[in-house]
N, CA, C and O atoms as CSV, one atom per row, in Angstrom:
chain,resi,resn,atom,element,x,y,z
A,1,UNK,N,N,69.242,17.266,-25.130
A,1,UNK,CA,C,68.962,15.929,-24.673
A,1,UNK,C,C,67.998,15.242,-25.629
A,1,UNK,O,O,67.086,15.863,-26.174
A,2,UNK,N,N,68.217,13.976,-25.813
A,2,UNK,CA,C,67.335,13.193,-26.668
A,2,UNK,C,C,66.190,12.640,-25.840
A,2,UNK,O,O,66.361,12.222,-24.695
A,3,UNK,N,N,65.044,12.651,-26.442
A,3,UNK,CA,C,63.888,12.033,-25.793
A,3,UNK,C,C,63.965,10.535,-26.039
A,3,UNK,O,O,64.235,10.085,-27.152
A,4,UNK,N,N,63.726,9.785,-24.999
A,4,UNK,CA,C,63.694,8.335,-25.176
A,4,UNK,C,C,62.286,7.932,-25.572
A,4,UNK,O,O,61.303,8.361,-24.968
A,5,UNK,N,N,62.212,7.118,-26.575
A,5,UNK,CA,C,60.912,6.663,-27.041
A,5,UNK,C,C,60.478,5.462,-26.212
A,5,UNK,O,O,61.282,4.585,-25.899
A,6,UNK,N,N,59.229,5.435,-25.872
A,6,UNK,CA,C,58.690,4.309,-25.136
A,6,UNK,C,C,58.447,3.164,-26.104
A,6,UNK,O,O,57.867,3.348,-27.174
A,7,UNK,N,N,58.894,1.993,-25.717
A,7,UNK,CA,C,58.639,0.814,-26.547
A,7,UNK,C,C,57.216,0.347,-26.290
A,7,UNK,O,O,56.796,0.223,-25.139
A,8,UNK,N,N,56.480,0.088,-27.355
A,8,UNK,CA,C,55.101,-0.379,-27.162
A,8,UNK,C,C,55.086,-1.755,-26.493
A,8,UNK,O,O,55.954,-2.595,-26.727
A,9,UNK,N,N,54.101,-1.944,-25.681
A,9,UNK,CA,C,53.952,-3.214,-24.991
A,9,UNK,C,C,53.491,-4.268,-25.989
A,9,UNK,O,O,52.376,-4.204,-26.508
A,10,UNK,N,N,54.348,-5.221,-26.246
A,10,UNK,CA,C,54.085,-6.254,-27.248
A,10,UNK,C,C,52.858,-7.081,-26.876
A,10,UNK,O,O,52.055,-7.434,-27.739
A,11,UNK,N,N,52.721,-7.383,-25.605
A,11,UNK,CA,C,51.589,-8.226,-25.190
A,11,UNK,C,C,50.257,-7.515,-25.422
A,11,UNK,O,O,49.268,-8.151,-25.788
A,12,UNK,N,N,50.230,-6.219,-25.214
A,12,UNK,CA,C,48.995,-5.481,-25.470
A,12,UNK,C,C,48.658,-5.529,-26.955
A,12,UNK,O,O,47.493,-5.646,-27.333
A,13,UNK,N,N,49.675,-5.438,-27.784
A,13,UNK,CA,C,49.441,-5.517,-29.228
A,13,UNK,C,C,48.947,-6.904,-29.630
A,13,UNK,O,O,48.083,-7.038,-30.497
A,14,UNK,N,N,49.499,-7.928,-28.997
A,14,UNK,CA,C,49.063,-9.294,-29.299
A,14,UNK,C,C,47.604,-9.478,-28.887
A,14,UNK,O,O,46.808,-10.051,-29.631
A,15,UNK,N,N,47.261,-8.987,-27.693
A,15,UNK,CA,C,45.879,-9.100,-27.221
A,15,UNK,C,C,44.940,-8.328,-28.141
A,15,UNK,O,O,43.842,-8.791,-28.448
A,16,UNK,N,N,45.372,-7.163,-28.573
A,16,UNK,CA,C,44.555,-6.368,-29.485
A,16,UNK,C,C,44.378,-7.109,-30.812
A,16,UNK,O,O,43.287,-7.127,-31.381
A,17,UNK,N,N,45.451,-7.711,-31.290
A,17,UNK,CA,C,45.369,-8.490,-32.532
A,17,UNK,C,C,44.409,-9.653,-32.405
A,17,UNK,O,O,43.620,-9.926,-33.309
A,18,UNK,N,N,44.485,-10.340,-31.268
A,18,UNK,CA,C,43.574,-11.461,-31.036
A,18,UNK,C,C,42.131,-10.972,-30.992
A,18,UNK,O,O,41.222,-11.635,-31.492
A,19,UNK,N,N,41.937,-9.813,-30.393
A,19,UNK,CA,C,40.597,-9.235,-30.345
A,19,UNK,C,C,40.082,-8.892,-31.730
A,19,UNK,O,O,38.913,-9.116,-32.042
A,20,UNK,N,N,40.954,-8.354,-32.551
A,20,UNK,CA,C,40.556,-8.013,-33.917
A,20,UNK,C,C,40.204,-9.263,-34.716
A,20,UNK,O,O,39.265,-9.257,-35.512
A,21,UNK,N,N,40.958,-10.325,-34.498
A,21,UNK,CA,C,40.656,-11.592,-35.184
A,21,UNK,C,C,39.288,-12.101,-34.752
A,21,UNK,O,O,38.499,-12.567,-35.574
A,22,UNK,N,N,39.015,-12.007,-33.449
A,22,UNK,CA,C,37.723,-12.464,-32.942
A,22,UNK,C,C,36.590,-11.644,-33.547
A,22,UNK,O,O,35.558,-12.187,-33.940
A,23,UNK,N,N,36.793,-10.340,-33.618
A,23,UNK,CA,C,35.764,-9.482,-34.216
A,23,UNK,C,C,35.582,-9.789,-35.696
A,23,UNK,O,O,34.459,-9.795,-36.202
A,24,UNK,N,N,36.691,-10.044,-36.391
A,24,UNK,CA,C,36.591,-10.382,-37.813
A,24,UNK,C,C,35.824,-11.682,-38.007
A,24,UNK,O,O,34.997,-11.803,-38.911
A,25,UNK,N,N,36.112,-12.652,-37.143
A,25,UNK,CA,C,35.399,-13.932,-37.238
A,25,UNK,C,C,33.909,-13.741,-36.972
A,25,UNK,O,O,33.069,-14.329,-37.653
A,26,UNK,N,N,33.590,-12.918,-35.982
A,26,UNK,CA,C,32.185,-12.647,-35.683
A,26,UNK,C,C,31.518,-11.928,-36.860
A,26,UNK,O,O,30.369,-12.213,-37.198
A,27,UNK,N,N,32.243,-11.003,-37.474
A,27,UNK,CA,C,31.712,-10.297,-38.640
A,27,UNK,C,C,31.433,-11.241,-39.795
A,27,UNK,O,O,30.401,-11.139,-40.458
A,28,UNK,N,N,32.360,-12.161,-40.032
A,28,UNK,CA,C,32.163,-13.135,-41.096
A,28,UNK,C,C,30.956,-14.018,-40.802
A,28,UNK,O,O,30.154,-14.320,-41.686
A,29,UNK,N,N,30.848,-14.421,-39.549
A,29,UNK,CA,C,29.728,-15.270,-39.153
A,29,UNK,C,C,28.396,-14.558,-39.387
A,29,UNK,O,O,27.437,-15.164,-39.865
A,30,UNK,N,N,28.342,-13.278,-39.052
A,30,UNK,CA,C,27.091,-12.534,-39.156
A,30,UNK,C,C,26.804,-11.991,-40.560
A,30,UNK,O,O,25.646,-11.851,-40.953
A,31,UNK,N,N,27.870,-11.687,-41.314
A,31,UNK,CA,C,27.651,-11.028,-42.601
A,31,UNK,C,C,28.229,-11.782,-43.790
A,31,UNK,O,O,28.196,-11.276,-44.911
A,32,UNK,N,N,28.759,-12.987,-43.565
A,32,UNK,CA,C,29.314,-13.808,-44.641
A,32,UNK,C,C,28.221,-14.443,-45.483
A,32,UNK,O,O,27.066,-14.021,-45.427
A,33,UNK,N,N,28.578,-15.449,-46.257
A,33,UNK,CA,C,27.625,-16.084,-47.171
A,33,UNK,C,C,26.372,-16.637,-46.481
A,33,UNK,O,O,25.287,-16.611,-47.062
A,34,UNK,N,N,26.511,-17.127,-45.274
A,34,UNK,CA,C,25.364,-17.671,-44.539
A,34,UNK,C,C,24.912,-16.715,-43.445
A,34,UNK,O,O,24.234,-17.120,-42.500
A,35,UNK,N,N,25.281,-15.465,-43.571
A,35,UNK,CA,C,25.020,-14.480,-42.531
A,35,UNK,C,C,23.562,-14.315,-42.156
A,35,UNK,O,O,23.234,-14.191,-40.976
A,36,UNK,N,N,22.693,-14.314,-43.136
A,36,UNK,CA,C,21.280,-14.091,-42.845
A,36,UNK,C,C,20.728,-15.186,-41.938
A,36,UNK,O,O,20.046,-14.899,-40.954
A,37,UNK,N,N,21.021,-16.428,-42.268
A,37,UNK,CA,C,20.524,-17.517,-41.425
A,37,UNK,C,C,21.251,-17.548,-40.086
A,37,UNK,O,O,20.654,-17.891,-39.066
A,38,UNK,N,N,22.538,-17.191,-40.082
A,38,UNK,CA,C,23.292,-17.162,-38.825
A,38,UNK,C,C,22.759,-16.089,-37.875
A,38,UNK,O,O,22.662,-16.319,-36.670
A,39,UNK,N,N,22.415,-14.930,-38.412
A,39,UNK,CA,C,21.889,-13.848,-37.569
A,39,UNK,C,C,20.599,-14.262,-36.881
A,39,UNK,O,O,20.345,-13.884,-35.737
A,40,UNK,N,N,19.788,-15.039,-37.582
A,40,UNK,CA,C,18.538,-15.506,-36.974
A,40,UNK,C,C,18.828,-16.474,-35.829
A,40,UNK,O,O,18.111,-16.502,-34.829
A,41,UNK,N,N,19.889,-17.266,-35.989
A,41,UNK,CA,C,20.200,-18.284,-34.993
A,41,UNK,C,C,20.993,-17.740,-33.797
A,41,UNK,O,O,21.013,-18.350,-32.727
A,42,UNK,N,N,21.636,-16.605,-33.988
A,42,UNK,CA,C,22.477,-16.051,-32.923
A,42,UNK,C,C,21.619,-15.631,-31.743
A,42,UNK,O,O,20.583,-14.985,-31.899
A,43,UNK,N,N,22.066,-16.004,-30.590
A,43,UNK,CA,C,21.395,-15.624,-29.355
A,43,UNK,C,C,22.254,-14.590,-28.650
A,43,UNK,O,O,23.459,-14.517,-28.892
A,44,UNK,N,N,21.660,-13.804,-27.798
A,44,UNK,CA,C,22.389,-12.770,-27.069
A,44,UNK,C,C,23.533,-13.311,-26.243
A,44,UNK,O,O,24.559,-12.648,-26.086
A,45,UNK,N,N,23.366,-14.508,-25.715
A,45,UNK,CA,C,24.419,-15.049,-24.858
A,45,UNK,C,C,25.695,-15.328,-25.628
A,45,UNK,O,O,26.780,-15.280,-25.048
A,46,UNK,N,N,25.598,-15.618,-26.920
A,46,UNK,CA,C,26.807,-15.926,-27.679
A,46,UNK,C,C,27.695,-14.692,-27.809
A,46,UNK,O,O,28.920,-14.801,-27.765
A,47,UNK,N,N,27.094,-13.542,-27.966
A,47,UNK,CA,C,27.882,-12.321,-28.062
A,47,UNK,C,C,28.570,-12.029,-26.736
A,47,UNK,O,O,29.721,-11.595,-26.718
A,48,UNK,N,N,27.882,-12.261,-25.638
A,48,UNK,CA,C,28.484,-12.073,-24.317
A,48,UNK,C,C,29.620,-13.070,-24.112
A,48,UNK,O,O,30.672,-12.723,-23.576
A,49,UNK,N,N,29.403,-14.299,-24.540
A,49,UNK,CA,C,30.425,-15.336,-24.379
A,49,UNK,C,C,31.675,-14.996,-25.189
A,49,UNK,O,O,32.792,-15.183,-24.707
A,50,UNK,N,N,31.498,-14.504,-26.402
A,50,UNK,CA,C,32.650,-14.105,-27.223
A,50,UNK,C,C,33.417,-12.980,-26.547
A,50,UNK,O,O,34.647,-12.949,-26.571
A,51,UNK,N,N,32.683,-12.065,-25.948
A,51,UNK,CA,C,33.332,-10.975,-25.217
A,51,UNK,C,C,34.139,-11.490,-24.041
A,51,UNK,O,O,35.227,-10.985,-23.765
A,52,UNK,N,N,33.622,-12.481,-23.352
A,52,UNK,CA,C,34.340,-13.062,-22.215
A,52,UNK,C,C,35.595,-13.792,-22.672
A,52,UNK,O,O,36.617,-13.761,-21.985
A,53,UNK,N,N,35.526,-14.445,-23.821
A,53,UNK,CA,C,36.716,-15.100,-24.368
A,53,UNK,C,C,37.761,-14.044,-24.703
A,53,UNK,O,O,38.943,-14.216,-24.407
A,54,UNK,N,N,37.328,-12.971,-25.309
A,54,UNK,CA,C,38.242,-11.882,-25.650
A,54,UNK,C,C,38.886,-11.296,-24.396
A,54,UNK,O,O,40.090,-11.041,-24.384
A,55,UNK,N,N,38.104,-11.082,-23.348
A,55,UNK,CA,C,38.649,-10.565,-22.095
A,55,UNK,C,C,39.685,-11.526,-21.520
A,55,UNK,O,O,40.723,-11.099,-21.015
A,56,UNK,N,N,39.401,-12.813,-21.597
A,56,UNK,CA,C,40.350,-13.813,-21.114
A,56,UNK,C,C,41.657,-13.768,-21.885
A,56,UNK,O,O,42.733,-13.900,-21.301
A,57,UNK,N,N,41.567,-13.581,-23.201
A,57,UNK,CA,C,42.774,-13.483,-24.026
A,57,UNK,C,C,43.583,-12.247,-23.667
A,57,UNK,O,O,44.812,-12.296,-23.626
A,58,UNK,N,N,42.907,-11.152,-23.410
A,58,UNK,CA,C,43.600,-9.909,-23.093
A,58,UNK,C,C,44.370,-10.013,-21.781
A,58,UNK,O,O,45.376,-9.325,-21.601
A,59,UNK,N,N,43.916,-10.855,-20.871
A,59,UNK,CA,C,44.582,-11.015,-19.572
A,59,UNK,C,C,45.825,-11.897,-19.660
A,59,UNK,O,O,46.677,-11.855,-18.773
A,60,UNK,N,N,45.934,-12.692,-20.720
A,60,UNK,CA,C,47.075,-13.602,-20.858
A,60,UNK,C,C,48.325,-12.860,-21.297
A,60,UNK,O,O,48.267,-11.948,-22.122
A,61,UNK,N,N,49.450,-13.265,-20.736
A,61,UNK,CA,C,50.715,-12.693,-21.183
A,61,UNK,C,C,51.300,-13.517,-22.317
A,61,UNK,O,O,51.953,-12.979,-23.211
A,62,UNK,N,N,51.069,-14.802,-22.279
A,62,UNK,CA,C,51.555,-15.695,-23.319
A,62,UNK,C,C,50.357,-16.497,-23.833
A,62,UNK,O,O,49.821,-17.350,-23.126
A,63,UNK,N,N,49.957,-16.220,-25.043
A,63,UNK,CA,C,48.770,-16.864,-25.606
A,63,UNK,C,C,49.195,-18.160,-26.300
A,63,UNK,O,O,49.997,-18.149,-27.235
A,64,UNK,N,N,48.643,-19.268,-25.824
A,64,UNK,CA,C,48.899,-20.571,-26.436
A,64,UNK,C,C,47.564,-21.236,-26.743
A,64,UNK,O,O,46.517,-20.806,-26.260
A,65,UNK,N,N,47.614,-22.277,-27.543
A,65,UNK,CA,C,46.382,-22.978,-27.894
A,65,UNK,C,C,45.725,-23.596,-26.661
A,65,UNK,O,O,44.503,-23.559,-26.519
A,66,UNK,N,N,46.540,-24.162,-25.770
A,66,UNK,CA,C,45.983,-24.778,-24.562
A,66,UNK,C,C,45.280,-23.745,-23.685
A,66,UNK,O,O,44.197,-23.998,-23.159
A,67,UNK,N,N,45.902,-22.588,-23.535
A,67,UNK,CA,C,45.301,-21.533,-22.714
A,67,UNK,C,C,44.026,-21.005,-23.365
A,67,UNK,O,O,43.033,-20.747,-22.685
A,68,UNK,N,N,44.062,-20.848,-24.689
A,68,UNK,CA,C,42.876,-20.386,-25.414
A,68,UNK,C,C,41.733,-21.389,-25.245
A,68,UNK,O,O,40.599,-21.004,-24.961
A,69,UNK,N,N,42.038,-22.670,-25.421
A,69,UNK,CA,C,41.005,-23.701,-25.271
A,69,UNK,C,C,40.470,-23.761,-23.853
A,69,UNK,O,O,39.286,-24.030,-23.647
A,70,UNK,N,N,41.326,-23.512,-22.874
A,70,UNK,CA,C,40.879,-23.502,-21.474
A,70,UNK,C,C,39.884,-22.363,-21.240
A,70,UNK,O,O,38.895,-22.529,-20.527
A,71,UNK,N,N,40.153,-21.219,-21.841
A,71,UNK,CA,C,39.224,-20.089,-21.721
A,71,UNK,C,C,37.893,-20.420,-22.384
A,71,UNK,O,O,36.827,-20.177,-21.818
A,72,UNK,N,N,37.967,-20.975,-23.588
A,72,UNK,CA,C,36.742,-21.346,-24.317
A,72,UNK,C,C,35.926,-22.354,-23.510
A,72,UNK,O,O,34.706,-22.225,-23.409
A,73,UNK,N,N,36.586,-23.349,-22.941
A,73,UNK,CA,C,35.899,-24.368,-22.142
A,73,UNK,C,C,35.238,-23.754,-20.915
A,73,UNK,O,O,34.093,-24.073,-20.594
A,74,UNK,N,N,35.963,-22.873,-20.229
A,74,UNK,CA,C,35.412,-22.240,-19.027
A,74,UNK,C,C,34.182,-21.404,-19.357
A,74,UNK,O,O,33.187,-21.448,-18.633
A,75,UNK,N,N,34.246,-20.651,-20.433
A,75,UNK,CA,C,33.104,-19.814,-20.836
A,75,UNK,C,C,31.932,-20.704,-21.252
A,75,UNK,O,O,30.786,-20.423,-20.901
A,76,UNK,N,N,32.213,-21.772,-21.996
A,76,UNK,CA,C,31.147,-22.682,-22.437
A,76,UNK,C,C,30.468,-23.344,-21.237
A,76,UNK,O,O,29.245,-23.483,-21.222
A,77,UNK,N,N,31.242,-23.752,-20.238
A,77,UNK,CA,C,30.660,-24.364,-19.042
A,77,UNK,C,C,29.744,-23.382,-18.322
A,77,UNK,O,O,28.684,-23.758,-17.821
A,78,UNK,N,N,30.160,-22.132,-18.276
A,78,UNK,CA,C,29.347,-21.107,-17.617
A,78,UNK,C,C,28.002,-20.974,-18.322
A,78,UNK,O,O,26.956,-20.936,-17.674
A,79,UNK,N,N,28.032,-20.904,-19.649
A,79,UNK,CA,C,26.789,-20.701,-20.390
A,79,UNK,C,C,25.971,-21.986,-20.518
A,79,UNK,O,O,24.776,-21.927,-20.808
A,80,UNK,N,N,26.593,-23.134,-20.309
A,80,UNK,CA,C,25.839,-24.389,-20.318
A,80,UNK,C,C,24.849,-24.414,-19.153
A,80,UNK,O,O,23.816,-25.079,-19.215
A,81,UNK,N,N,25.181,-23.680,-18.095
A,81,UNK,CA,C,24.317,-23.611,-16.924
A,81,UNK,C,C,23.261,-22.514,-17.044
A,81,UNK,O,O,22.338,-22.454,-16.231
A,82,UNK,N,N,23.387,-21.655,-18.040
A,82,UNK,CA,C,22.451,-20.545,-18.215
A,82,UNK,C,C,21.092,-21.056,-18.673
A,82,UNK,O,O,20.996,-22.052,-19.391
A,83,UNK,N,N,20.061,-20.370,-18.253
A,83,UNK,CA,C,18.694,-20.795,-18.589
A,83,UNK,C,C,18.353,-20.560,-20.056
A,83,UNK,O,O,17.576,-21.311,-20.646
A,84,UNK,N,N,18.936,-19.514,-20.643
A,84,UNK,CA,C,18.551,-19.155,-22.009
A,84,UNK,C,C,19.442,-19.787,-23.076
A,84,UNK,O,O,19.322,-19.437,-24.250
A,85,UNK,N,N,20.329,-20.705,-22.703
A,85,UNK,CA,C,21.204,-21.358,-23.672
A,85,UNK,C,C,20.949,-22.865,-23.659
A,85,UNK,O,O,21.066,-23.514,-22.619
A,86,UNK,N,N,20.607,-23.400,-24.796
A,86,UNK,CA,C,20.397,-24.843,-24.912
A,86,UNK,C,C,21.745,-25.555,-24.967
A,86,UNK,O,O,22.694,-25.033,-25.552
A,87,UNK,N,N,21.841,-26.740,-24.366
A,87,UNK,CA,C,23.126,-27.462,-24.354
A,87,UNK,C,C,23.713,-27.686,-25.750
A,87,UNK,O,O,24.927,-27.592,-25.933
A,88,UNK,N,N,22.867,-27.980,-26.725
A,88,UNK,CA,C,23.390,-28.196,-28.085
A,88,UNK,C,C,23.911,-26.895,-28.696
A,88,UNK,O,O,24.854,-26.922,-29.487
A,89,UNK,N,N,23.308,-25.751,-28.338
A,89,UNK,CA,C,23.808,-24.463,-28.808
A,89,UNK,C,C,25.172,-24.169,-28.205
A,89,UNK,O,O,26.068,-23.678,-28.891
A,90,UNK,N,N,25.326,-24.469,-26.930
A,90,UNK,CA,C,26.597,-24.230,-26.239
A,90,UNK,C,C,27.694,-25.111,-26.835
A,90,UNK,O,O,28.817,-24.651,-27.040
A,91,UNK,N,N,27.374,-26.363,-27.109
A,91,UNK,CA,C,28.352,-27.280,-27.706
A,91,UNK,C,C,28.779,-26.783,-29.089
A,91,UNK,O,O,29.959,-26.828,-29.436
A,92,UNK,N,N,27.817,-26.316,-29.863
A,92,UNK,CA,C,28.117,-25.790,-31.199
A,92,UNK,C,C,28.984,-24.535,-31.087
A,92,UNK,O,O,29.932,-24.360,-31.853
A,93,UNK,N,N,28.656,-23.667,-30.134
A,93,UNK,CA,C,29.430,-22.453,-29.916
A,93,UNK,C,C,30.876,-22.792,-29.543
A,93,UNK,O,O,31.819,-22.203,-30.070
A,94,UNK,N,N,31.032,-23.748,-28.629
A,94,UNK,CA,C,32.378,-24.126,-28.185
A,94,UNK,C,C,33.197,-24.694,-29.349
A,94,UNK,O,O,34.367,-24.354,-29.519
A,95,UNK,N,N,32.576,-25.550,-30.136
A,95,UNK,CA,C,33.262,-26.142,-31.291
A,95,UNK,C,C,33.680,-25.055,-32.280
A,95,UNK,O,O,34.797,-25.076,-32.797
A,96,UNK,N,N,32.787,-24.116,-32.538
A,96,UNK,CA,C,33.075,-23.016,-33.462
A,96,UNK,C,C,34.194,-22.129,-32.929
A,96,UNK,O,O,35.076,-21.721,-33.685
A,97,UNK,N,N,34.165,-21.829,-31.639
A,97,UNK,CA,C,35.183,-20.967,-31.038
A,97,UNK,C,C,36.567,-21.613,-31.124
A,97,UNK,O,O,37.564,-20.927,-31.351
A,98,UNK,N,N,36.623,-22.921,-30.946
A,98,UNK,CA,C,37.908,-23.626,-31.019
A,98,UNK,C,C,38.497,-23.565,-32.429
A,98,UNK,O,O,39.717,-23.571,-32.589
A,99,UNK,N,N,37.651,-23.507,-33.435
A,99,UNK,CA,C,38.123,-23.429,-34.821
A,99,UNK,C,C,38.868,-22.121,-35.094
A,99,UNK,O,O,39.666,-22.053,-36.029
A,100,UNK,N,N,38.625,-21.109,-34.311
A,100,UNK,CA,C,39.238,-19.808,-34.546
A,100,UNK,C,C,40.691,-19.737,-34.087
A,100,UNK,O,O,41.362,-18.735,-34.332
A,101,UNK,N,N,41.183,-20.772,-33.431
A,101,UNK,CA,C,42.558,-20.743,-32.947
A,101,UNK,C,C,43.560,-20.537,-34.076
A,101,UNK,O,O,44.512,-19.772,-33.920
A,102,UNK,N,N,43.363,-21.200,-35.199
A,102,UNK,CA,C,44.310,-21.082,-36.322
A,102,UNK,C,C,44.461,-19.625,-36.752
A,102,UNK,O,O,45.579,-19.159,-36.972
A,103,UNK,N,N,43.356,-18.908,-36.872
A,103,UNK,CA,C,43.411,-17.505,-37.285
A,103,UNK,C,C,44.098,-16.656,-36.217
A,103,UNK,O,O,44.866,-15.751,-36.543
A,104,UNK,N,N,43.827,-16.942,-34.962
A,104,UNK,CA,C,44.461,-16.202,-33.868
A,104,UNK,C,C,45.958,-16.466,-33.876
A,104,UNK,O,O,46.758,-15.546,-33.711
A,105,UNK,N,N,46.331,-17.715,-34.066
A,105,UNK,CA,C,47.747,-18.081,-34.091
A,105,UNK,C,C,48.470,-17.370,-35.236
A,105,UNK,O,O,49.582,-16.872,-35.060
A,106,UNK,N,N,47.840,-17.326,-36.400
A,106,UNK,CA,C,48.437,-16.632,-37.541
A,106,UNK,C,C,48.607,-15.152,-37.230
A,106,UNK,O,O,49.647,-14.568,-37.534
A,107,UNK,N,N,47.600,-14.549,-36.631
A,107,UNK,CA,C,47.666,-13.136,-36.302
A,107,UNK,C,C,48.750,-12.868,-35.259
A,107,UNK,O,O,49.454,-11.861,-35.336
A,108,UNK,N,N,48.881,-13.760,-34.296
A,108,UNK,CA,C,49.923,-13.604,-33.282
A,108,UNK,C,C,51.299,-13.701,-33.916
A,108,UNK,O,O,52.212,-12.965,-33.540
A,109,UNK,N,N,51.454,-14.599,-34.870
A,109,UNK,CA,C,52.725,-14.733,-35.573
A,109,UNK,C,C,53.084,-13.475,-36.341
A,109,UNK,O,O,54.250,-13.083,-36.385
A,110,UNK,N,N,52.095,-12.842,-36.944
A,110,UNK,CA,C,52.329,-11.598,-37.676
A,110,UNK,C,C,52.719,-10.476,-36.720
A,110,UNK,O,O,53.586,-9.663,-37.040
A,111,UNK,N,N,52.090,-10.426,-35.561
A,111,UNK,CA,C,52.393,-9.387,-34.576
A,111,UNK,C,C,53.793,-9.548,-34.025
A,111,UNK,O,O,54.507,-8.564,-33.832
A,112,UNK,N,N,54.197,-10.811,-33.766
A,112,UNK,CA,C,55.547,-11.059,-33.250
A,112,UNK,C,C,56.615,-10.722,-34.281
A,112,UNK,O,O,57.696,-10.248,-33.935
A,113,UNK,N,N,56.305,-10.970,-35.551
A,113,UNK,CA,C,57.265,-10.707,-36.616
A,113,UNK,C,C,57.540,-9.209,-36.756
A,113,UNK,O,O,58.650,-8.810,-37.108
A,114,UNK,N,N,56.544,-8.391,-36.483
A,114,UNK,CA,C,56.717,-6.949,-36.588
A,114,UNK,C,C,57.535,-6.481,-35.414
A,114,UNK,O,O,57.811,-5.288,-35.290
């Protein structure tokens, strides 16, 4: 008898890819050309917020720009109410997070092609 191979769950791979893109972006932010000054400016809440965005992406079955932006907006609103996050920091974080959509979209396209 032949063993049937299990097909990998494509959505899990897409979520993993999106997570890797997010981590790469965070790495660039912290260790890129302006990394030293960025590390000084980074607050603990931003790392938690990025994690929440990643968790939101992992829960999606179909990742689209609108859904990604909705997650970013929801997380930003949550942290806008936090005591340790200044409103201008939250706005900057949200704007920066939205810029990462292009990289996520490219990564998703590569995952689908495979």
